[in-house]
All heavy atoms as an XYZ file, in Angstrom:
763
protein
N       0.811     -1.180      0.000
C       0.000      0.000      0.000
C       0.867      1.260      0.000
O       0.535      2.236     -0.647
C      -0.919     -0.032      1.209
C      -1.961      1.006      1.223
S      -3.049      0.727      2.614
C      -4.585      1.027      1.843
N       1.960      1.233      0.720
C       2.848      2.399      0.752
C       3.656      2.539     -0.530
O       4.138      3.623     -0.835
C       3.792      2.300      1.947
S       3.015      2.727      3.498
N       3.838      1.460     -1.285
C       4.615      1.519     -2.519
C       3.987      2.460     -3.541
O       4.679      3.129     -4.294
C       4.749      0.124     -3.128
C       5.647     -0.807     -2.363
C       7.090     -0.363     -2.373
O       7.556      0.110     -3.430
O       7.742     -0.476     -1.339
N       2.666      2.507     -3.578
C       1.976      3.345     -4.545
C       2.291      4.815     -4.292
O       2.475      5.595     -5.222
C       0.479      3.098     -4.453
C      -0.326      3.847     -5.472
C      -1.751      3.432     -5.402
N      -2.221      3.474     -4.024
C      -3.380      3.977     -3.667
N      -4.206      4.418     -4.560
N      -3.737      3.998     -2.409
N       2.386      5.209     -3.026
C       2.678      6.594     -2.696
C       4.154      6.921     -2.904
O       4.502      8.069     -3.161
C       2.264      6.896     -1.256
C       0.788      6.838     -1.045
N      -0.048      7.838     -1.449
C       0.003      5.892     -0.498
C      -1.283      7.524     -1.160
N      -1.283      6.334     -0.570
N       4.999      5.925     -2.776
C       6.439      6.161     -2.940
C       6.787      6.517     -4.378
O       7.712      7.287     -4.626
C       7.215      4.924     -2.493
C       8.712      5.146     -2.432
C       9.415      3.921     -1.900
C       9.498      2.893     -2.986
N      10.339      1.756     -2.638
N       6.052      5.993     -5.345
C       6.352      6.256     -6.747
C       6.086      7.701     -7.145
O       6.599      8.170     -8.153
C       5.550      5.310     -7.639
C       5.979      3.873     -7.466
O       7.111      3.611     -7.073
N       5.083      2.956     -7.722
N       5.302      8.432     -6.382
C       5.022      9.828     -6.678
C       6.169     10.748     -6.276
O       6.224     11.890     -6.707
C       3.758     10.273     -5.952
C       2.518      9.555     -6.387
C       1.328     10.006     -5.555
C       0.085      9.216     -5.927
N      -1.046      9.597     -5.085
N       7.086     10.271     -5.466
C       8.124     11.108     -4.890
C       9.290     11.332     -5.854
O       9.897     12.396     -5.845
C       8.628     10.484     -3.567
C       9.775     11.268     -2.993
C       7.502     10.394     -2.576
N       9.602     10.389     -6.706
C      10.822     10.428     -7.509
C      10.939     11.687     -8.380
O      11.964     12.362     -8.319
C      10.947      9.134     -8.354
C      10.894      7.901     -7.451
C      12.209      9.154     -9.198
C      11.971      7.820     -6.409
N       9.946     12.069     -9.193
C      10.117     13.302     -9.985
C      10.232     14.551     -9.117
O      11.017     15.454     -9.421
C       8.848     13.365    -10.837
C       8.295     12.002    -10.828
C       8.719     11.382     -9.548
N       9.508     14.599     -8.022
C       9.579     15.755     -7.127
C      10.936     15.818     -6.448
O      11.485     16.905     -6.244
C       8.465     15.654     -6.071
O       7.232     15.412     -6.729
C       8.366     16.905     -5.260
N      11.502     14.681     -6.125
C      12.800     14.627     -5.474
C      13.900     15.134     -6.396
O      14.793     15.875     -5.967
C      13.093     13.200     -5.023
C      14.312     12.976     -4.154
C      14.176     13.765     -2.872
C      14.475     11.510     -3.849
N      13.828     14.778     -7.671
C      14.823     15.258     -8.634
C      14.734     16.766     -8.800
O      15.760     17.458     -8.871
C      14.632     14.556     -9.967
C      14.988     13.085     -9.928
C      14.651     12.374    -11.227
O      14.125     13.036    -12.147
O      14.912     11.166    -11.295
N      13.527     17.300     -8.831
C      13.363     18.747     -8.948
C      13.870     19.452     -7.695
O      14.458     20.544     -7.780
C      11.899     19.082     -9.181
N      13.671     18.858     -6.556
C      14.142     19.442     -5.312
C      15.662     19.457     -5.245
O      16.257     20.419     -4.759
C      13.554     18.657     -4.131
C      13.628     19.422     -2.834
O      13.396     20.647     -2.871
O      13.886     18.803     -1.791
N      16.292     18.423     -5.739
C      17.761     18.388     -5.764
C      18.322     19.432     -6.714
O      19.358     20.031     -6.436
C      18.249     17.001     -6.160
C      18.079     15.992     -5.065
C      18.630     14.655     -5.460
N      18.358     13.682     -4.414
C      18.404     12.387     -4.598
N      18.700     11.886     -5.780
N      18.146     11.566     -3.603
N      17.646     19.662     -7.830
C      18.087     20.700     -8.757
C      17.956     22.092     -8.154
O      18.715     22.994     -8.491
C      17.293     20.632    -10.061
C      17.635     19.472    -10.995
C      16.689     19.458    -12.185
C      19.071     19.584    -11.480
N      17.010     22.274     -7.249
C      16.832     23.558     -6.584
C      17.842     23.780     -5.466
O      17.892     24.864     -4.894
C      15.420     23.674     -6.012
C      14.381     23.859     -7.091
O      14.766     24.273     -8.203
O      13.200     23.585     -6.827
N      18.624     22.759     -5.121
C      19.690     22.907     -4.136
C      19.332     22.507     -2.724
O      19.954     22.979     -1.774
N      18.363     21.661     -2.550
C      17.986     21.223     -1.206
C      18.947     20.142     -0.711
O      19.415     19.309     -1.483
C      16.566     20.681     -1.214
N      19.239     20.183      0.587
C      20.076     19.139      1.160
C      19.199     17.967      1.594
O      17.985     17.976      1.422
C      20.922     19.690      2.316
C      20.078     20.231      3.446
O      18.891     19.958      3.532
N      20.705     21.029      4.302
N      19.812     16.956      2.181
C      19.094     15.730      2.530
C      18.007     15.976      3.576
O      16.906     15.429      3.475
C      20.088     14.674      3.049
O      21.122     14.516      2.091
C      19.403     13.345      3.281
N      18.298     16.799      4.568
C      17.315     17.075      5.610
C      16.113     17.830      5.044
O      14.973     17.538      5.381
C      17.954     17.872      6.734
C      17.010     18.128      7.894
C      17.671     18.907      9.006
O      18.792     19.371      8.874
N      16.965     19.049     10.114
N      16.357     18.778      4.165
C      15.255     19.511      3.549
C      14.429     18.607      2.642
O      13.208     18.746      2.572
C      15.791     20.701      2.752
C      16.366     21.792      3.618
C      17.096     22.842      2.808
O      17.546     22.582      1.697
N      17.225     24.034      3.390
N      15.080     17.682      1.960
C      14.347     16.711      1.133
C      13.424     15.854      1.998
O      12.277     15.602      1.642
C      15.309     15.794      0.385
C      16.016     16.433     -0.763
C      17.008     15.489     -1.400
O      17.087     14.314     -0.997
O      17.723     15.928     -2.308
N      13.944     15.428      3.124
C      13.153     14.587      4.019
C      11.939     15.329      4.563
O      10.823     14.813      4.535
C      14.028     14.087      5.165
C      13.343     13.210      6.203
C      12.960     11.884      5.572
C      14.228     12.995      7.396
N      12.153     16.549      5.031
C      11.077     17.297      5.676
C      10.081     17.854      4.666
O       8.867     17.781      4.869
C      11.664     18.432      6.543
C      12.434     17.836      7.717
C      10.573     19.357      7.049
C      13.209     18.841      8.513
N      10.562     18.388      3.560
C       9.679     19.103      2.633
C       9.167     18.262      1.475
O       8.218     18.665      0.802
C      10.394     20.338      2.079
C      10.756     21.329      3.136
N       9.816     22.035      3.837
C      11.960     21.699      3.650
C      10.422     22.820      4.713
N      11.718     22.628      4.631
N       9.777     17.114      1.207
C       9.330     16.294      0.074
C       8.811     14.940      0.540
O       7.655     14.592      0.313
C      10.469     16.103     -0.956
C      10.017     15.202     -2.081
C      10.906     17.449     -1.507
N       9.671     14.162      1.199
C       9.294     12.803      1.559
C       8.149     12.756      2.565
O       7.195     11.996      2.403
C      10.494     12.051      2.142
C      11.447     11.577      1.119
C      12.630     12.159      0.778
C      11.320     10.441      0.271
N      13.235     11.463     -0.217
C      12.455     10.394     -0.549
C      10.358      9.463      0.124
C      12.649      9.402     -1.488
C      10.557      8.477     -0.814
C      11.694      8.457     -1.611
N       8.250     13.553      3.622
C       7.248     13.489      4.685
C       5.842     13.881      4.218
O       4.901     13.134      4.448
C       7.697     14.337      5.873
C       6.903     14.173      7.152
C       6.970     12.731      7.633
C       7.430     15.102      8.224
N       5.657     15.019      3.544
C       4.291     15.344      3.106
C       3.717     14.355      2.089
O       2.514     14.103      2.084
C       4.432     16.734      2.475
C       5.645     17.308      3.075
C       6.556     16.146      3.323
N       4.556     13.787      1.247
C       4.052     12.834      0.269
C       3.837     11.442      0.867
O       3.029     10.675      0.358
C       5.004     12.747     -0.925
C       5.013     13.981     -1.824
C       6.102     13.844     -2.882
C       3.676     14.192     -2.468
N       4.542     11.136      1.939
C       4.415      9.811      2.541
C       3.319      9.740      3.598
O       2.849      8.645      3.919
C       5.743      9.391      3.165
N       2.901     10.865      4.140
C       1.900     10.847      5.219
C       0.576     10.198      4.831
O       0.031      9.432      5.632
C       1.666     12.261      5.737
C       2.699     12.744      6.749
C       2.405     14.172      7.171
C       2.777     11.848      7.943
N       0.006     10.429      3.645
C      -1.242      9.719      3.324
C      -1.073      8.203      3.278
O      -1.936      7.459      3.741
C      -1.627     10.265      1.949
C      -0.931     11.557      1.837
C       0.320     11.424      2.627
N       0.046      7.729      2.751
C       0.295      6.288      2.710
C       0.498      5.703      4.090
O      -0.010      4.622      4.407
N       1.225      6.410      4.938
C       1.455      5.944      6.303
C       0.150      5.936      7.088
O      -0.152      4.983      7.816
C       2.519      6.821      6.996
C       3.879      6.614      6.326
C       2.602      6.524      8.477
C       4.935      7.598      6.776
N      -0.654      6.981      6.920
C      -1.921      7.065      7.651
C      -2.894      5.975      7.210
O      -3.544      5.341      8.043
C      -2.539      8.441      7.449
N      -2.994      5.746      5.904
C      -3.932      4.711      5.439
C      -3.463      3.318      5.838
O      -4.278      2.461      6.204
C      -4.116      4.807      3.931
O      -2.890      4.629      3.263
N      -2.163      3.070      5.820
C      -1.643      1.780      6.258
C      -1.866      1.575      7.757
O      -2.253      0.488      8.185
C      -0.144      1.672      5.924
O       0.036      1.895      4.526
C       0.413      0.323      6.291
N      -1.647      2.620      8.544
C      -1.867      2.514      9.989
C      -3.341      2.283     10.300
O      -3.680      1.456     11.154
C      -1.370      3.771     10.691
N      -4.221      2.993      9.610
C      -5.652      2.831      9.847
C      -6.116      1.425      9.477
O      -6.865      0.794     10.225
C      -6.428      3.875      9.049
C      -7.928      3.920      9.270
C      -8.241      4.275     10.711
C      -8.564      4.914      8.328
N      -5.659      0.925      8.347
C      -6.020     -0.428      7.934
C      -5.479     -1.468      8.914
O      -6.166     -2.435      9.251
C      -5.501     -0.702      6.522
C      -5.935     -1.992      5.878
C      -7.442     -2.034      5.715
C      -5.265     -2.154      4.529
N      -4.272     -1.248      9.401
C      -3.682     -2.168     10.374
C      -4.467     -2.175     11.680
O      -4.716     -3.242     12.264
C      -2.234     -1.762     10.638
O      -1.680     -2.545     11.651
N      -4.896     -1.014     12.143
C      -5.684     -0.930     13.378
C      -7.028     -1.622     13.203
O      -7.468     -2.386     14.076
C      -5.861      0.544     13.795
C      -4.537      1.107     14.285
C      -6.924      0.687     14.868
C      -4.523      2.603     14.462
N      -7.683     -1.381     12.078
C      -8.990     -1.996     11.839
C      -8.874     -3.512     11.768
O      -9.677     -4.240     12.368
C      -9.624     -1.430     10.559
C     -10.038      0.023     10.784
C     -10.829     -2.256     10.117
C     -10.466      0.737      9.534
N      -7.870     -4.016     11.051
C      -7.723     -5.464     10.924
C      -7.336     -6.114     12.249
O      -7.801     -7.216     12.552
C      -6.709     -5.792      9.839
C      -7.160     -5.465      8.411
C      -6.039     -5.743      7.424
C      -8.399     -6.228      8.040
N      -6.504     -5.465     13.036
C      -6.140     -6.053     14.331
C      -7.324     -6.029     15.288
O      -7.491     -6.943     16.094
C      -4.940     -5.340     14.929
O      -5.252     -3.989     15.218
N      -8.160     -4.989     15.222
C      -9.359     -4.967     16.055
C     -10.315     -6.082     15.645
O     -10.905     -6.746     16.496
C     -10.050     -3.613     15.948
C     -11.343     -3.600     16.688
C     -12.589     -3.643     16.153
C     -11.520     -3.595     18.104
N     -13.532     -3.649     17.146
C     -12.911     -3.619     18.360
C     -10.655     -3.567     19.187
C     -13.426     -3.612     19.641
C     -11.178     -3.560     20.457
C     -12.542     -3.585     20.680
N     -10.485     -6.284     14.345
C     -11.359     -7.359     13.883
C     -10.833     -8.724     14.326
O     -11.616     -9.605     14.684
C     -11.507     -7.321     12.372
C     -12.373     -6.176     11.914
O     -13.147     -5.636     12.694
N     -12.235     -5.801     10.659
N      -9.534     -8.893     14.303
C      -8.938    -10.156     14.738
C      -9.195    -10.386     16.225
O      -9.544    -11.498     16.644
C      -7.443    -10.156     14.448
C      -6.740    -11.412     14.858
C      -7.124    -12.595     13.995
O      -7.494    -12.402     12.833
O      -7.065    -13.723     14.515
N      -9.039     -9.337     17.032
C      -9.289     -9.478     18.468
C     -10.761     -9.752     18.739
O     -11.097    -10.574     19.595
C      -8.834     -8.220     19.199
N     -11.637     -9.066     18.011
C     -13.074     -9.274     18.211
C     -13.478    -10.698     17.836
O     -14.247    -11.342     18.555
C     -13.851     -8.259     17.392
S     -15.611     -8.277     17.690
N     -12.977    -11.192     16.731
C     -13.303    -12.560     16.312
C     -12.746    -13.584     17.297
O     -13.399    -14.582     17.596
C     -12.766    -12.836     14.917
S     -13.699    -12.017     13.624
N     -11.545    -13.350     17.797
C     -10.967    -14.318     18.730
C     -11.719    -14.336     20.049
O     -11.815    -15.372     20.701
C      -9.488    -14.019     18.959
O      -9.335    -12.799     19.659
N     -12.259    -13.203     20.464
C     -13.031    -13.185     21.709
C     -14.379    -13.864     21.550
O     -14.879    -14.501     22.477
C     -13.247    -11.750     22.173
C     -12.033    -11.048     22.740
C     -12.361     -9.581     22.998
C     -11.565    -11.710     24.009
N     -14.992    -13.753     20.390
C     -16.341    -14.273     20.199
C     -16.392    -15.716     19.706
O     -17.379    -16.400     19.932
C     -17.115    -13.389     19.220
C     -17.388    -12.029     19.807
O     -17.560    -11.893     21.002
N     -17.421    -11.027     18.958
N     -15.371    -16.183     19.018
C     -15.444    -17.479     18.365
C     -14.631    -18.581     19.025
O     -14.614    -19.702     18.536
C     -15.009    -17.347     16.906
C     -15.847    -16.395     16.041
C     -15.259    -16.294     14.658
C     -17.282    -16.848     15.985
N     -13.946    -18.295     20.096
C     -13.105    -19.324     20.711
C     -13.689    -19.797     22.029
O     -14.494    -19.127     22.658
C     -11.686    -18.785     20.970
O     -11.787    -17.640     21.813
C     -10.993    -18.440     19.689
N     -13.234    -20.954     22.438
C     -13.640    -21.493     23.730
C     -12.557    -21.215     24.756
O     -11.479    -20.738     24.428
C     -13.871    -23.012     23.631
O     -12.629    -23.633     23.276
C     -14.922    -23.335     22.602
N     -12.826    -21.543     25.989
C     -11.852    -21.277     27.050
C     -10.621    -22.164     26.925
O      -9.531    -21.777     27.332
C     -12.507    -21.485     28.410
N     -10.766    -23.359     26.358
C      -9.636    -24.282     26.262
C      -8.722    -23.982     25.078
O      -7.564    -24.381     25.087
C     -10.146    -25.721     26.154
C     -10.874    -26.145     27.405
O     -10.615    -25.617     28.479
N     -11.803    -27.065     27.258
N      -9.239    -23.335     24.065
C      -8.452    -23.088     22.863
C      -8.493    -21.612     22.487
O      -8.843    -21.246     21.381
C      -8.980    -23.930     21.711
N      -8.157    -20.745     23.405
C      -8.222    -19.308     23.167
C      -6.837    -18.756     22.842
O      -5.841    -19.174     23.430
C      -8.779    -18.608     24.389
N      -6.761    -17.806     21.908
C      -5.481    -17.138     21.674
C      -5.156    -16.190     22.831
O      -5.959    -15.996     23.748
C      -5.712    -16.370     20.380
C      -7.165    -16.207     20.284
C      -7.774    -17.376     20.970
N      -4.001    -15.609     22.774
C      -3.521    -14.800     23.885
C      -4.409    -13.588     24.144
O      -4.631    -13.212     25.296
C      -2.087    -14.357     23.587
C      -1.304    -13.786     24.740
C      -1.228    -14.788     25.866
C       0.067    -13.404     24.283
N      -4.945    -12.959     23.108
C      -5.798    -11.791     23.311
C      -7.071    -12.161     24.061
O      -7.516    -11.408     24.933
C      -6.155    -11.140     21.976
O      -6.711    -12.142     21.102
C      -4.942    -10.529     21.327
N      -7.651    -13.295     23.747
C      -8.854    -13.733     24.461
C      -8.517    -14.135     25.896
O      -9.310    -13.909     26.808
C      -9.503    -14.896     23.729
N      -7.340    -14.701     26.097
C      -6.920    -15.078     27.456
C      -6.740    -13.844     28.332
O      -7.191    -13.809     29.469
C      -5.622    -15.893     27.386
C      -5.037    -16.214     28.727
C      -5.675    -17.104     29.577
C      -3.860    -15.634     29.136
C      -5.138    -17.409     30.820
C      -3.313    -15.925     30.367
C      -3.950    -16.812     31.207
N      -6.104    -12.816     27.799
C      -5.896    -11.591     28.567
C      -7.230    -10.888     28.809
O      -7.470    -10.343     29.885
C      -4.888    -10.673     27.848
C      -3.494    -11.315     27.908
C      -4.850     -9.289     28.460
C      -2.440    -10.579     27.132
N      -8.118    -10.916     27.838
C      -9.430    -10.277     28.010
C     -10.298    -11.014     29.018
O     -11.270    -10.447     29.521
C     -10.136    -10.199     26.674
N      -9.963    -12.252     29.342
C     -10.769    -13.004     30.306
C     -10.585    -12.505     31.741
O     -11.330    -12.898     32.628
C     -10.430    -14.492     30.235
O      -9.123    -14.726     30.736
N      -9.610    -11.638     31.984
C      -9.401    -11.096     33.328
C     -10.355     -9.946     33.650
O     -10.357     -9.450     34.761
C      -7.957    -10.649     33.520
C      -6.990    -11.790     33.514
C      -6.023    -11.882     32.555
C      -7.059    -12.784     34.472
C      -5.136    -12.938     32.538
C      -6.188    -13.846     34.468
C      -5.224    -13.920     33.492
N     -11.139     -9.517     32.671
C     -12.162     -8.501     32.924
C     -13.422     -9.204     33.412
O     -13.902    -10.137     32.784
C     -12.486     -7.718     31.645
C     -11.307     -6.977     31.103
C     -10.616     -7.458     30.016
C     -10.904     -5.797     31.687
C      -9.541     -6.782     29.511
C      -9.827     -5.102     31.187
C      -9.133     -5.592     30.096
N     -13.953     -8.774     34.541
C     -15.152     -9.399     35.081
C     -16.025     -8.320     35.712
O     -15.579     -7.192     35.902
C     -14.783    -10.491     36.079
S     -13.986     -9.866     37.551
N     -17.259     -8.636     36.060
C     -18.145     -7.620     36.665
C     -17.644     -7.067     38.002
O     -17.967     -5.948     38.359
C     -19.465     -8.357     36.857
C     -19.425     -9.494     35.904
C     -17.986     -9.866     35.759
N     -16.855     -7.833     38.724
C     -16.355     -7.367     40.005
C     -15.236     -6.340     39.854
O     -14.895     -5.635     40.780
C     -15.841     -8.537     40.855
C     -16.918     -9.457     41.356
C     -17.307    -10.503     40.326
O     -16.580    -10.740     39.367
N     -18.472    -11.099     40.519
N     -14.619     -6.296     38.698
C     -13.521     -5.360     38.465
C     -12.416     -6.030     37.673
O     -12.580     -7.121     37.136
N     -11.312     -5.363     37.631
C     -10.154     -5.889     36.905
C      -9.189     -6.545     37.879
O      -8.960     -6.042     38.973
C      -9.424     -4.755     36.187
C     -10.170     -4.073     35.062
C      -9.361     -2.899     34.558
C     -10.428     -5.042     33.943
N      -8.652     -7.653     37.470
C      -7.593     -8.290     38.231
C      -6.264     -7.788     37.659
O      -5.682     -8.381     36.754
C      -7.693     -9.816     38.136
C      -8.953    -10.362     38.747
C      -9.892    -11.004     37.966
C      -9.189    -10.225     40.107
C     -11.042    -11.498     38.524
C     -10.342    -10.726     40.671
C     -11.277    -11.357     39.875
N      -5.818     -6.627     38.173
C      -4.663     -5.953     37.591
C      -3.385     -6.786     37.692
O      -2.553     -6.749     36.784
C      -4.462     -4.596     38.257
C      -5.455     -3.594     37.775
C      -6.550     -3.142     38.450
C      -5.476     -2.955     36.505
N      -7.248     -2.257     37.682
C      -6.611     -2.122     36.472
C      -4.659     -3.003     35.384
C      -6.923     -1.333     35.378
C      -4.978     -2.223     34.298
C      -6.096     -1.399     34.296
N      -3.200     -7.512     38.767
C      -1.978     -8.301     38.916
C      -1.927     -9.406     37.866
O      -0.891     -9.591     37.195
C      -1.898     -8.896     40.317
N      -3.024    -10.132     37.695
C      -3.057    -11.189     36.683
C      -2.972    -10.612     35.275
O      -2.310    -11.174     34.403
C      -4.329    -12.011     36.829
C      -4.392    -12.859     38.064
C      -5.677    -13.650     38.100
C      -5.770    -14.507     39.342
N      -7.036    -15.254     39.381
N      -3.654     -9.491     35.052
C      -3.628     -8.846     33.745
C      -2.221     -8.381     33.396
O      -1.744     -8.587     32.277
C      -4.601     -7.669     33.749
C      -4.828     -6.933     32.453
C      -5.512     -7.841     31.446
C      -5.676     -5.707     32.692
N      -1.528     -7.790     34.353
C      -0.156     -7.330     34.117
C       0.794     -8.498     33.899
O       1.673     -8.441     33.030
C       0.325     -6.497     35.303
O      -0.476     -5.359     35.448
N       0.632     -9.557     34.675
C       1.499    -10.723     34.516
C       1.285    -11.390     33.165
O       2.248    -11.771     32.488
C       1.242    -11.724     35.641
N       0.030    -11.516     32.741
C      -0.244    -12.140     31.437
C       0.264    -11.269     30.296
O       0.816    -11.787     29.317
C      -1.740    -12.390     31.292
N       0.115     -9.965     30.400
C       0.604     -9.073     29.356
C       2.127     -9.088     29.277
O       2.706     -9.098     28.186
C       0.117     -7.649     29.609
O      -1.277     -7.602     29.592
N       2.781     -9.097     30.429
C       4.245     -9.162     30.453
C       4.738    -10.476     29.872
O       5.699    -10.515     29.108
C       4.756     -8.997     31.886
O       4.256     -7.763     32.406
C       6.271     -8.998     31.932
N       4.052    -11.552     30.227
C       4.442    -12.862     29.696
C       4.189    -12.949     28.189
O       4.897    -13.643     27.471
C       3.671    -13.950     30.423
C       4.171    -15.306     30.155
C       3.528    -16.304     31.068
N       4.092    -17.614     30.821
C       3.643    -18.707     31.345
N       2.635    -18.659     32.174
N       4.192    -19.856     31.067
N       3.187    -12.213     27.702
C       2.878    -12.224     26.274
C       3.932    -11.491     25.462
O       4.281    -11.917     24.366
C       1.509    -11.602     26.033
N       4.453    -10.387     26.001
C       5.411     -9.607     25.212
C       6.861     -9.981     25.513
O       7.761     -9.500     24.836
C       5.212     -8.100     25.426
C       5.490     -7.702     26.877
C       3.855     -7.665     24.982
C       5.593     -6.217     27.072
N       7.099    -10.831     26.492
C       8.475    -11.218     26.827
C       9.227    -11.856     25.656
O      10.372    -11.465     25.391
C       8.481    -12.139     28.044
N       8.659    -12.813     24.918
C       9.408    -13.363     23.789
C       9.710    -12.326     22.708
O      10.770    -12.367     22.075
C       8.488    -14.457     23.230
C       7.570    -14.791     24.336
C       7.415    -13.546     25.141
N       8.801    -11.384     22.528
C       9.042    -10.346     21.543
C      10.196     -9.451     21.971
O      11.047     -9.075     21.158
C       7.760     -9.511     21.325
C       6.651    -10.402     20.803
C       8.002     -8.348     20.373
C       5.289     -9.777     20.821
N      10.242     -9.118     23.244
C      11.333     -8.284     23.751
C      12.668     -9.008     23.748
O      13.703     -8.413     23.473
C      11.013     -7.803     25.169
C       9.855     -6.821     25.303
C       9.596     -6.526     26.767
C      10.150     -5.557     24.539
N      12.652    -10.299     24.027
C      13.891    -11.060     24.091
C      14.413    -11.400     22.689
O      15.577    -11.152     22.379
C      13.701    -12.336     24.931
C      13.434    -11.968     26.378
C      14.911    -13.262     24.805
C      13.010    -13.128     27.245
N      13.555    -11.952     21.839
C      13.997    -12.426     20.530
C      13.808    -11.406     19.411
O      14.344    -11.584     18.329
C      13.280    -13.711     20.169
C      13.546    -14.828     21.136
C      12.535    -15.358     21.891
C      14.838    -15.316     21.304
C      12.754    -16.382     22.787
C      15.083    -16.337     22.204
C      14.046    -16.863     22.947
N      12.994    -10.389     19.642
C      12.686     -9.432     18.589
C      13.631     -8.311     18.581
O      14.031     -7.651     17.738
């Protein structure tokens, strides 16, 4: 999705270099304004798809075969939040990402 917006930058970048802009000015005045619509649409699509994934996992899974998002969401109950369990499960969920990522 971002590739389509990147192709618009090349002719503008060449014109900017002919006008005498340095690398920082190219980044701020050419790349950033032209890349923002692509970044925003990609971020919005990513948020929507991840929300749909979380919603489906909460509604379609059982307690024995739940993904991590449904497991963490199970700590919400009418009596309140179990913050200690919620924090421990969240920390345990992101630990492999922090260690290996």
